[in-house]
FISE-351208 format. One record per residue: residue number from 1; residue in one letter; x, y, z of N, C-alpha, C in turn. Coordinates in nm, 4 decimals. Layout:
  num  residu    n_east   n_north      n_up   ca_east  ca_north     ca_up    c_east   c_north      c_up
  NUM       A         X         Y         Z         X         Y         Z         X         Y         Z
...
! end
This chain:
  num  residu    n_east   n_north      n_up   ca_east  ca_north     ca_up    c_east   c_north      c_up
    1       M   17.3949   11.5994    3.5821   17.3069   11.6768    3.6713   17.2111   11.7619    3.5883
    2       Y   17.0817   11.7461    3.6098   16.9835   11.8195    3.5295   16.9767   11.9666    3.5700
    3       L   16.9744   11.9927    3.7005   16.9746   12.1300    3.7518   17.1029   12.1527    3.8306
    4       E   17.1789   12.2546    3.7913   17.3033   12.2884    3.8606   17.3001   12.4347    3.9034
    5       V   17.3130   12.4577    4.0311   17.3137   12.5925    4.0869   17.4485   12.6153    4.1550
    6       K   17.5151   12.7262    4.1212   17.6458   12.7553    4.1807   17.6504   12.8974    4.2356
    7       D   17.6810   12.9090    4.3624   17.7052   13.0371    4.4308   17.5927   13.1386    4.4063
    8       M   17.4689   13.0931    4.4188   17.3519   13.1773    4.3948   17.3383   13.2832    4.5035
    9       K   17.3382   13.4112    4.4616   17.3213   13.5229    4.5556   17.2116   13.6159    4.5038
   10       K   17.1250   13.6573    4.5956   17.0149   13.7444    4.5586   16.9817   13.8375    4.6750
   11       S   16.9670   13.9655    4.6437   16.9316   14.0647    4.7457   16.8199   14.1533    4.6929
   12       Y   16.7558   14.2242    4.7854   16.6507   14.3194    4.7505   16.6764   14.4509    4.8225
   13       G   16.6284   14.5608    4.7628   16.6378   14.6913    4.8279   16.7780   14.7488    4.8229
   14       E   16.7929   14.8658    4.8853   16.9228   14.9316    4.8931   16.9239   15.0226    5.0157
   15       G   17.0431   15.0649    5.0523   17.0559   15.1506    5.1701   17.0041   15.0820    5.2947
   16       G   16.9208   15.1508    5.3697   16.8689   15.0962    5.4946   16.7737   14.9808    5.4761
   17       S   16.7172   14.9644    5.3544   16.6226   14.8554    5.3305   16.6876   14.7368    5.2593
   18       Y   16.8203   14.7399    5.2429   16.8910   14.6317    5.1747   16.8869   14.5030    5.2580
   19       I   16.8552   14.3927    5.1907   16.8589   14.2629    5.2577   16.9080   14.1579    5.1593
   20       Q   17.0059   14.0799    5.2014   17.0555   13.9704    5.1182   16.9782   13.8444    5.1561
   21       V   16.9001   13.7929    5.0598   16.8123   13.6787    5.0861   16.8838   13.5461    5.0633
   22       L   16.9572   13.5363    4.9529   17.0353   13.4160    4.9230   17.1835   13.4509    4.9293
   23       K   17.2600   13.3690    4.9996   17.3971   13.4068    5.0345   17.5022   13.3096    4.9816
   24       G   17.4785   13.2602    4.8597   17.5798   13.1741    4.7992   17.5415   13.0276    4.8017
   25       I   17.4295   12.9929    4.7388   17.3793   12.8550    4.7388   17.4368   12.7779    4.6209
   26       T   17.4894   12.6598    4.6502   17.5403   12.5686    4.5480   17.4784   12.4313    4.5713
   27       T   17.4099   12.3801    4.4692   17.3452   12.2489    4.4822   17.3077   12.1976    4.3438
   28       G   17.2430   12.0825    4.3386   17.1994   12.0270    4.2106   17.0945   11.9199    4.2301
   29       V   17.0187   11.8947    4.1237   16.9127   11.7939    4.1253   16.9234   11.7109    3.9977
   30       E   16.9151   11.5795    4.0116   16.9231   11.4906    3.8956   16.7902   11.4863    3.8204
   31       K   16.7958   11.4510    3.6952   16.6762   11.4400    3.6120   16.5814   11.3354    3.6715
   32       G   16.4534   11.3712    3.6803   16.3532   11.2784    3.7303   16.3393   11.2727    3.8807
   33       E   16.4186   11.3510    3.9528   16.4085   11.3518    4.0989   16.2966   11.4443    4.1468
   34       M   16.2322   11.4033    4.2555   16.1468   11.4933    4.3320   16.2323   11.5477    4.4460
   35       C   16.2355   11.6799    4.4593   16.3212   11.7437    4.5585   16.2406   11.8438    4.6395
   36       V   16.2477   11.8346    4.7707   16.1835   11.9307    4.8593   16.2834   12.0386    4.8989
   37       I   16.2385   12.1644    4.8910   16.3144   12.2776    4.9440   16.2405   12.3214    5.0696
   38       E   16.3005   12.2960    5.1853   16.2298   12.3273    5.3090   16.3039   12.4348    5.3881
   39       G   16.2273   12.5011    5.4729   16.2846   12.6065    5.5566   16.1725   12.6895    5.6163
   40       T   16.2059   12.7666    5.7175   16.1059   12.8514    5.7818   16.0710   12.9697    5.6916
   41       S   15.9647   13.0390    5.7257   15.9250   13.1592    5.6517   16.0381   13.2612    5.6556
   42       G   16.0739   13.3139    5.5374   16.1822   13.4120    5.5297   16.3206   13.3535    5.5119
   43       S   16.3298   13.2210    5.4992   16.4613   13.1570    5.4863   16.5219   13.1749    5.3478
   44       G   16.4358   13.2050    5.2478   16.4857   13.2239    5.1114   16.4425   13.1168    5.0146
   45       K   16.3597   13.0221    5.0601   16.3250   12.9084    4.9739   16.2409   12.9482    4.8518
   46       S   16.1457   13.0398    4.8689   16.0649   13.0829    4.7536   16.1474   13.1672    4.6573
   47       T   16.2378   13.2482    4.7097   16.3283   13.3255    4.6230   16.4161   13.2322    4.5416
   48       F   16.4638   13.1258    4.6040   16.5427   13.0233    4.5359   16.4641   12.9663    4.4181
   49       L   16.3368   12.9326    4.4423   16.2524   12.8768    4.3372   16.2277   12.9790    4.2262
   50       N   16.2018   13.1043    4.2647   16.1742   13.2085    4.1663   16.2943   13.2369    4.0767
   51       C   16.4135   13.2268    4.1322   16.5350   13.2476    4.0516   16.5515   13.1359    3.9486
   52       I   16.5250   13.0125    3.9888   16.5329   12.9004    3.8953   16.4267   12.9151    3.7868
   53       G   16.3108   12.9697    3.8246   16.2033   12.9899    3.7286   16.2202   13.1125    3.6413
   54       G   16.3271   13.1892    3.6637   16.3502   13.3088    3.5831   16.2567   13.4230    3.6173
   55       L   16.1892   13.4132    3.7329   16.0993   13.5208    3.7770   16.1754   13.6290    3.8518
   56       D   16.2839   13.5903    3.9178   16.3756   13.6838    3.9826   16.5130   13.6687    3.9178
   57       L   16.5860   13.7801    3.9048   16.7202   13.7763    3.8465   16.8243   13.7726    3.9564
   58       L   16.9273   13.6908    3.9383   17.0340   13.6785    4.0372   17.1233   13.8018    4.0391
   59       D   17.1819   13.8292    4.1565   17.2889   13.9279    4.1662   17.4202   13.8662    4.1198
   60       F   17.4356   13.7362    4.1536   17.5618   13.6680    4.1235   17.5360   13.5174    4.1238
   61       G   17.6107   13.4460    4.0397   17.6021   13.3011    4.0404   17.5590   13.2437    3.9070
   62       S   17.5343   13.1124    3.9066   17.5035   13.0399    3.7837   17.3868   12.9447    3.8082
   63       I   17.2965   12.9363    3.7091   17.1888   12.8373    3.7111   17.1874   12.7689    3.5749
   64       K   17.2153   12.6400    3.5735   17.2095   12.5636    3.4488   17.0966   12.4614    3.4578
   65       V   17.0112   12.4618    3.3564   16.9024   12.3650    3.3468   16.9224   12.2853    3.2188
   66       D   16.9421   12.1557    3.2353   16.9692   12.0678    3.1206   17.0876   12.1188    3.0385
   67       G   17.1901   12.1680    3.1101   17.3131   12.2142    3.0462   17.3096   12.3553    2.9931
   68       K   17.1951   12.4227    3.0044   17.1811   12.5574    2.9488   17.1847   12.6618    3.0606
   69       E   17.2741   12.7587    3.0473   17.2862   12.8670    3.1453   17.1718   12.9667    3.1260
   70       I   17.0955   12.9930    3.2338   16.9852   13.0878    3.2204   17.0186   13.2255    3.2777
   71       V   17.1216   13.2342    3.3612   17.1605   13.3645    3.4147   17.2193   13.4494    3.3021
   72       G   17.1683   13.5688    3.2860   17.2163   13.6577    3.1807   17.1377   13.6475    3.0509
   73       M   17.0381   13.5591    3.0475   16.9550   13.5494    2.9269   16.8785   13.6794    2.9038
   74       K   16.8612   13.7157    2.7794   16.7773   13.8299    2.7451   16.6307   13.7937    2.7704
   75       P   16.5456   13.8949    2.7940   16.4056   13.8677    2.8301   16.3321   13.7732    2.7347
   76       D   16.3547   13.7864    2.6045   16.2831   13.6994    2.5102   16.3308   13.5548    2.5220
   77       K   16.4610   13.5358    2.5457   16.5163   13.4012    2.5634   16.4692   13.3405    2.6954
   78       L   16.4584   13.4251    2.7990   16.4105   13.3799    2.9296   16.2647   13.3356    2.9184
   79       S   16.1874   13.4069    2.8397   16.0481   13.3702    2.8155   16.0394   13.2357    2.7431
   80       D   16.1277   13.2167    2.6452   16.1328   13.0887    2.5743   16.1688   12.9754    2.6703
   81       Y   16.2648   13.0007    2.7584   16.3078   12.9009    2.8570   16.1909   12.8576    2.9447
   82       R   16.1142   12.9552    2.9944   16.0003   12.9222    3.0809   15.8946   12.8442    3.0032
   83       R   15.8672   12.8866    2.8812   15.7630   12.8225    2.8012   15.8013   12.6791    2.7647
   84       E   15.9271   12.6574    2.7308   15.9703   12.5278    2.6791   16.0082   12.4276    2.7876
   85       N   16.0421   12.4771    2.9069   16.0973   12.3869    3.0087   16.0170   12.3751    3.1374
   86       L   15.9418   12.4783    3.1733   15.8896   12.4875    3.3092   15.7385   12.4754    3.3186
   87       G   15.6955   12.4194    3.4327   15.5574   12.4263    3.4767   15.5580   12.4839    3.6172
   88       F   15.4607   12.5683    3.6482   15.4525   12.6332    3.7796   15.3222   12.5928    3.8498
   89       I   15.3338   12.5574    3.9780   15.2163   12.5341    4.0623   15.2341   12.6187    4.1882
   90       F   15.1324   12.6980    4.2199   15.1403   12.7883    4.3345   15.0390   12.7481    4.4418
   91       Q   15.0574   12.8061    4.5605   14.9648   12.7810    4.6705   14.8238   12.8276    4.6346
   92       F   14.8160   12.9417    4.5666   14.6869   12.9955    4.5240   14.6732   12.9663    4.3751
   93       Y   14.5611   12.9114    4.3361   14.5505   12.8373    4.2119   14.5610   12.9233    4.0863
   94       N   14.5250   13.0530    4.0960   14.5381   13.1439    3.9820   14.4642   13.0951    3.8572
   95       L   14.3478   13.0340    3.8784   14.2667   12.9911    3.7649   14.1872   13.1099    3.7103
   96       I   14.1542   13.1051    3.5819   14.0754   13.2111    3.5197   13.9277   13.1806    3.5458
   97       P   13.8586   13.2654    3.6214   13.7251   13.2298    3.6714   13.6182   13.2075    3.5659
   98       N   13.6298   13.2752    3.4511   13.5255   13.2603    3.3493   13.5609   13.1578    3.2421
   99       L   13.6614   13.0746    3.2687   13.6945   12.9626    3.1806   13.6669   12.8321    3.2543
  100       T   13.6259   12.7295    3.1811   13.6039   12.5981    3.2409   13.7384   12.5332    3.2755
  101       V   13.7302   12.4201    3.3442   13.8515   12.3441    3.3768   13.9311   12.3149    3.2499
  102       K   13.8645   12.2608    3.1490   13.9346   12.2258    3.0247   13.9936   12.3487    2.9575
  103       E   13.9199   12.4583    2.9578   13.9686   12.5812    2.8945   14.0869   12.6403    2.9705
  104       N   14.0852   12.6321    3.1034   14.1993   12.6775    3.1823   14.3253   12.5997    3.1469
  105       I   14.3082   12.4697    3.1254   14.4230   12.3851    3.0908   14.4701   12.4152    2.9483
  106       Q   14.3757   12.4408    2.8594   14.4114   12.4677    2.7196   14.4943   12.5946    2.7036
  107       V   14.4806   12.6880    2.7969   14.5599   12.8114    2.7918   14.7089   12.7778    2.7822
  108       C   14.7518   12.6759    2.8587   14.8933   12.6364    2.8547   14.9215   12.5304    2.7484
  109       E   14.8192   12.4550    2.7114   14.8381   12.3532    2.6069   14.8866   12.4181    2.4776
  110       Y   14.8334   12.5372    2.4474   14.8683   12.6063    2.3229   15.0126   12.6579    2.3228
  111       L   15.0770   12.6600    2.4398   15.2144   12.7098    2.4477   15.3176   12.6042    2.4082
  112       S   15.2736   12.4786    2.4015   15.3678   12.3684    2.3826   15.3624   12.3113    2.2415
  113       K   15.4791   12.2720    2.1934   15.4865   12.2040    2.0640   15.4534   12.0557    2.0792
  114       S   15.4677   12.0017    2.2003   15.4411   11.8591    2.2232   15.3661   11.8392    2.3541
  115       P   15.2408   11.8888    2.3622   15.1641   11.8765    2.4868   15.1262   11.7319    2.5170
  116       L   15.0964   11.7070    2.6441   15.0437   11.5769    2.6817   14.9012   11.5634    2.6280
  117       D   14.8523   11.4404    2.6227   14.7159   11.4156    2.5776   14.6168   11.4675    2.6823
  118       M   14.5271   11.5565    2.6411   14.4331   11.6204    2.7336   14.3469   11.5178    2.8074
  119       D   14.2857   11.4253    2.7340   14.1957   11.3288    2.7966   14.2695   11.2391    2.8959
  120       E   14.3912   11.1997    2.8616   14.4711   11.1152    2.9512   14.5071   11.1907    3.0792
  121       L   14.5413   11.3179    3.0632   14.5782   11.3994    3.1793   14.4573   11.4226    3.2700
  122       L   14.3436   11.4529    3.2106   14.2206   11.4718    3.2887   14.1880   11.3444    3.3668
  123       E   14.2070   11.2301    3.3035   14.1801   11.1017    3.3698   14.2797   11.0773    3.4830
  124       T   14.4074   11.1039    3.4558   14.5118   11.0836    3.5566   14.4857   11.1668    3.6817
  125       L   14.4368   11.2893    3.6635   14.4168   11.3816    3.7760   14.2729   11.3805    3.8286
  126       G   14.1914   11.2880    3.7773   14.0558   11.2751    3.8286   13.9668   11.3937    3.7964
  127       L   13.9870   11.4519    3.6794   13.9122   11.5730    3.6424   13.8146   11.5528    3.5258
  128       T   13.8088   11.4315    3.4734   13.7263   11.4076    3.3547   13.5823   11.4554    3.3748
  129       E   13.5230   11.4215    3.4872   13.3822   11.4566    3.5105   13.3629   11.6035    3.5468
  130       H   13.4744   11.6735    3.5700   13.4666   11.8155    3.6077   13.5137   11.9094    3.4960
  131       K   13.5455   11.8554    3.3790   13.6150   11.9348    3.2770   13.5334   12.0535    3.2260
  132       N   13.4020   12.0470    3.2368   13.3184   12.1573    3.1866   13.2671   12.2482    3.2985
  133       K   13.3200   12.2299    3.4193   13.2816   12.3150    3.5317   13.3717   12.4380    3.5380
  134       F   13.3218   12.5433    3.6022   13.4009   12.6637    3.6255   13.4677   12.6538    3.7637
  135       P   13.5775   12.7262    3.7856   13.6486   12.7179    3.9131   13.5589   12.7355    4.0358
  136       S   13.4601   12.8236    4.0274   13.3712   12.8481    4.1421   13.2862   12.7269    4.1772
  137       Q   13.2783   12.6302    4.0869   13.1993   12.5093    4.1101   13.2839   12.3948    4.1641
  138       L   13.4113   12.4216    4.1896   13.5051   12.3179    4.2346   13.5453   12.3374    4.3797
  139       S   13.5818   12.2277    4.4446   13.6413   12.2354    4.5782   13.7850   12.2856    4.5659
  140       G   13.8468   12.3185    4.6796   13.9868   12.3633    4.6775   14.0789   12.2590    4.6176
  141       G   14.0582   12.1321    4.6545   14.1422   12.0258    4.6002   14.1258   12.0095    4.4508
  142       Q   14.0013   12.0222    4.4033   13.9760   12.0121    4.2596   14.0382   12.1289    4.1836
  143       Q   14.0333   12.2483    4.2437   14.0983   12.3635    4.1805   14.2493   12.3423    4.1713
  144       Q   14.3086   12.2843    4.2771   14.4532   12.2593    4.2739   14.4868   12.1522    4.1705
  145       R   14.4005   12.0520    4.1554   14.4204   11.9518    4.0503   14.4187   12.0180    3.9123
  146       C   14.3271   12.1132    3.8950   14.3201   12.1856    3.7680   14.4484   12.2660    3.7452
  147       A   14.4987   12.3289    3.8508   14.6233   12.4054    3.8393   14.7405   12.3142    3.8048
  148       I   14.7414   12.1945    3.8623   14.8464   12.0969    3.8311   14.8354   12.0531    3.6848
  149       A   14.7130   12.0249    3.6406   14.6924   11.9847    3.5009   14.7371   12.0944    3.4053
  150       R   14.7068   12.2189    3.4391   14.7467   12.3321    3.3548   14.8994   12.3403    3.3445
  151       A   14.9684   12.3130    3.4556   15.1147   12.3165    3.4539   15.1728   12.1985    3.3761
  152       L   15.1047   12.0843    3.3816   15.1589   11.9620    3.3223   15.1278   11.9453    3.1742
  153       I   15.0203   12.0081    3.1253   14.9740   11.9831    2.9893   15.0817   12.0120    2.8855
  154       K   15.1678   12.1081    2.9153   15.2708   12.1403    2.8161   15.3948   12.0515    2.8278
  155       N   15.3804   11.9473    2.9111   15.4855   11.8461    2.9231   15.6193   11.9075    2.9671
  156       P   15.6191   11.9803    3.0817   15.7423   12.0461    3.1245   15.8472   11.9466    3.1732
  157       K   15.9722   11.9823    3.1544   16.0796   11.8983    3.2055   16.1001   11.9219    3.3549
  158       L   16.0678   12.0443    3.3980   16.0891   12.0828    3.5372   15.9624   12.1465    3.5923
  159       L   15.9112   12.0904    3.7021   15.7896   12.1413    3.7654   15.8283   12.2101    3.8958
  160       L   15.7932   12.3388    3.9069   15.8240   12.4185    4.0249   15.6965   12.4376    4.1065
  161       C   15.6971   12.3899    4.2294   15.5774   12.3910    4.3135   15.6047   12.4739    4.4390
  162       D   15.5334   12.5849    4.4544   15.5514   12.6722    4.5707   15.4348   12.6525    4.6671
  163       E   15.4584   12.5792    4.7753   15.3561   12.5485    4.8763   15.2287   12.4937    4.8105
  164       P   15.2388   12.3840    4.7331   15.1224   12.3367    4.6577   15.0088   12.2847    4.7448
  165       T   15.0358   12.2565    4.8729   14.9301   12.2079    4.9622   14.9008   12.3072    5.0742
  166       G   14.9568   12.4268    5.0654   14.9479   12.5233    5.1749   14.8071   12.5675    5.2087
  167       A   14.7151   12.5647    5.1099   14.5785   12.6124    5.1330   14.4791   12.4978    5.1489
  168       L   14.5301   12.3754    5.1657   14.4437   12.2578    5.1660   14.4431   12.1867    5.3006
  169       D   14.3344   12.1131    5.3291   14.3295   12.0341    5.4520   14.4181   11.9102    5.4357
  170       S   14.4376   11.8355    5.5440   14.5360   11.7268    5.5442   14.5000   11.6145    5.4465
  171       K   14.3716   11.5779    5.4370   14.3330   11.4705    5.3459   14.3539   11.5133    5.2006
  172       T   14.3113   11.6354    5.1673   14.3276   11.6838    5.0306   14.4758   11.7017    4.9974
  173       S   14.5538   11.7478    5.0952   14.6988   11.7615    5.0758   14.7613   11.6278    5.0387
  174       R   14.7207   11.5234    5.1101   14.7738   11.3894    5.0840   14.7365   11.3442    4.9421
  175       D   14.6130   11.3731    4.9013   14.5682   11.3368    4.7662   14.6502   11.4096    4.6595
  176       I   14.6752   11.5384    4.6815   14.7512   11.6182    4.5845   14.8958   11.5683    4.5758
  177       L   14.9553   11.5379    4.6902   15.0932   11.4872    4.6905   15.1013   11.3509    4.6218
  178       A   14.9988   11.2683    4.6411   14.9953   11.1389    4.5726   14.9867   11.1581    4.4214
  179       L   14.9146   11.2616    4.3774   14.9070   11.2923    4.2346   15.0431   11.3345    4.1801
  180       L   15.1137   11.4197    4.2551   15.2474   11.4619    4.2122   15.3413   11.3408    4.2037
  181       E   15.3291   11.2522    4.2999   15.4079   11.1290    4.3010   15.3777   11.0449    4.1766
  182       K   15.2502   11.0337    4.1438   15.2075   10.9564    4.0266   15.2599   11.0191    3.8976
  183       V   15.2518   11.1507    3.8905   15.3007   11.2235    3.7722   15.4514   11.2031    3.7552
  184       N   15.5249   11.2108    3.8668   15.6697   11.1897    3.8634   15.7038   11.0508    3.8103
  185       E   15.6301   10.9508    3.8562   15.6557   10.8132    3.8135   15.6147   10.7905    3.6679
  186       K   15.5028   10.8518    3.6276   15.4485   10.8274    3.4937   15.5231   10.9031    3.3849
  187       Y   15.5578   11.0298    3.4126   15.6168   11.1159    3.3096   15.7654   11.1462    3.3322
  188       G   15.8194   11.1077    3.4489   15.9604   11.1341    3.4782   15.9915   11.2812    3.4966
  189       T   15.8911   11.3591    3.5404   15.9072   11.5036    3.5565   15.9944   11.5346    3.6780
  190       T   16.0969   11.6149    3.6586   16.1778   11.6636    3.7705   16.0965   11.7677    3.8462
  191       M   16.0958   11.7582    3.9794   16.0120   11.8472    4.0597   16.0902   11.9119    4.1732
  192       L   16.0678   12.0424    4.1908   16.1149   12.1141    4.3086   15.9913   12.1597    4.3851
  193       I   15.9806   12.1181    4.5106   15.8624   12.1474    4.5916   15.9044   12.2289    4.7134
  194       V   15.8674   12.3563    4.7141   15.8934   12.4416    4.8304   15.7838   12.4185    4.9332
  195       T   15.8220   12.3936    5.0572   15.7231   12.3696    5.1615   15.7807   12.3998    5.2991
  196       H   15.6906   12.4338    5.3909   15.7296   12.4453    5.5313   15.6786   12.3248    5.6091
  197       N   15.6090   12.2332    5.5374   15.5554   12.1144    5.6024   15.6643   12.0089    5.6169
  198       N   15.6909   11.9695    5.7387   15.8036   11.8829    5.7682   15.7849   11.7392    5.7191
  199       S   15.6600   11.6977    5.6950   15.6342   11.5587    5.6570   15.6636   11.5302    5.5105
  200       I   15.6448   11.6311    5.4250   15.6554   11.6098    5.2808   15.7956   11.5634    5.2410
  201       K   15.8950   11.6017    5.3193   16.0328   11.5639    5.2860   16.0538   11.4126    5.2821
  202       N   15.9672   11.3380    5.3483   15.9850   11.1930    5.3571   15.9446   11.1182    5.2302
  203       M   15.8718   11.1852    5.1388   15.8227   11.1163    5.0192   15.9104   11.1394    4.8963
  204       V   16.0086   11.2289    4.9048   16.0845   11.2688    4.7865   16.2223   11.2020    4.7822
  205       H   16.2901   11.2193    4.6683   16.4242   11.1627    4.6529   16.5293   11.2435    4.7290
  206       K   16.5164   11.3774    4.7228   16.6205   11.4640    4.7798   16.5575   11.5767    4.8610
  207       V   16.6281   11.6167    4.9669   16.5834   11.7262    5.0530   16.6938   11.8310    5.0615
  208       I   16.6568   11.9570    5.0386   16.7488   12.0692    5.0566   16.6882   12.1608    5.1617
  209       R   16.7583   12.1797    5.2714   16.7090   12.2658    5.3783   16.7832   12.3995    5.3732
  210       I   16.7062   12.5082    5.3637   16.7640   12.6426    5.3580   16.7373   12.7153    5.4894
  211       K   16.8403   12.7762    5.5423   16.8287   12.8545    5.6650   16.9079   12.9833    5.6483
  212       D   16.8403   13.0960    5.6682   16.9056   13.2271    5.6572   16.9808   13.2441    5.5257
  213       G   16.9180   13.1973    5.4161   16.9758   13.2193    5.2834   17.0885   13.1267    5.2441
  214       Q   17.1131   13.0239    5.3242   17.2185   12.9279    5.2932   17.1672   12.7861    5.3139
  215       I   17.2311   12.6892    5.2491   17.1932   12.5495    5.2692   17.2505   12.5019    5.4017
  216       S   17.1629   12.4606    5.4912   17.2083   12.4101    5.6207   17.2255   12.2586    5.6173
  217       K   17.1514   12.1932    5.5239   17.1625   12.0480    5.5128   17.1013   12.0032    5.3810
  218       E   17.1577   11.9016    5.3181   17.0951   11.8386    5.2016   17.1309   11.6908    5.2006
  219       Y   17.0347   11.6094    5.1586   17.0554   11.4642    5.1618   16.9535   11.3947    5.0716
  220       H   16.9813   11.2693    5.0394   16.8875   11.1837    4.9668   16.8229   11.0862    5.0658
  221       N   16.6955   11.0585    5.0436   16.6255   10.9588    5.1242   16.6581   10.8191    5.0728
  222       E   16.7089   10.7352    5.1599   16.7348   10.5964    5.1210   16.6037   10.5195    5.1073
  223       V   16.5088   10.5536    5.1944   16.3749   10.4931    5.1885   16.2721   10.6054    5.1814
  224       R   16.1823   10.5985    5.0834   16.0795   10.7004    5.0674   15.9455   10.6491    5.1184
  225       V   15.8721   10.7373    5.1841   15.7392   10.7040    5.2347   15.6362   10.7443    5.1291
  226       P   15.5486   10.6527    5.0855   15.4448   10.6905    4.9886   15.3599   10.8054    5.0416
  227       A   15.3180   10.8908    4.9522   15.2437   11.0107    4.9920   15.1214   10.9785    5.0773
  228       M   15.0507   10.8711    5.0430   14.9283   10.8374    5.1151   14.9549   10.7884    5.2570
  229       E   15.0827   10.7625    5.2892   15.1170   10.7167    5.4235   15.1819   10.8271    5.5078
  230       L   15.1917   10.9468    5.4530   15.2520   11.0566    5.5281   15.1619   11.0948    5.6457
  231       E   15.2268   11.1330    5.7553   15.1534   11.1749    5.8750   15.1705   11.3256    5.8964
  232       D   15.0818   11.3825    5.9750   15.0914   11.5221    6.0217   15.0948   11.6226    5.9075
  233       L   15.0150   11.6003    5.8033   15.0077   11.6972    5.6953   14.9141   11.8115    5.7342
! end
């Protein structure tokens, strides 16, 4: 098992403002799997992703990535873990406005000892002709492609995607999901995709449904629907 989570618990606040967001989640994802984390707003799915990414610290439990325990890591080791293992894609692209597409991607390229080939990645994501443009000159879909390229350039083993299509229209969403599908097939990248969109679950290997801070259901898809054939995005 590439990702192993055991009895994950996380709360915020204290006294009258105390709230337990995650209430003992245990699950796992195999290497190379695309996995959707679905649930309604406030169910705990983004907190789950943030804990795996080392952005939030657990109250209790264990998170192992590729056999390495990350709970209890010192800040410098946690930083190394994120740099060496993870790529992040968010709903809002977080691009640096005064850098070109290529320069935005290079920011993360320099973090890796074994980055992917820049020209190949630009070609794969359809960004070659846009590489010298600034974010303000791009459409929303093109900006998200740039954000994906920035996350992928350092060749992460685990890609964490928080509502990657949340700000996009249905056609662009389908294009972005098809790109993630292509990346998974080409590079074998393990992916966790947080979404409230009910259709995306049909294209991935595994689905984990979170409700009120607990797993209400998890299963593998016997048959996967290609991203370009998804409905109701």
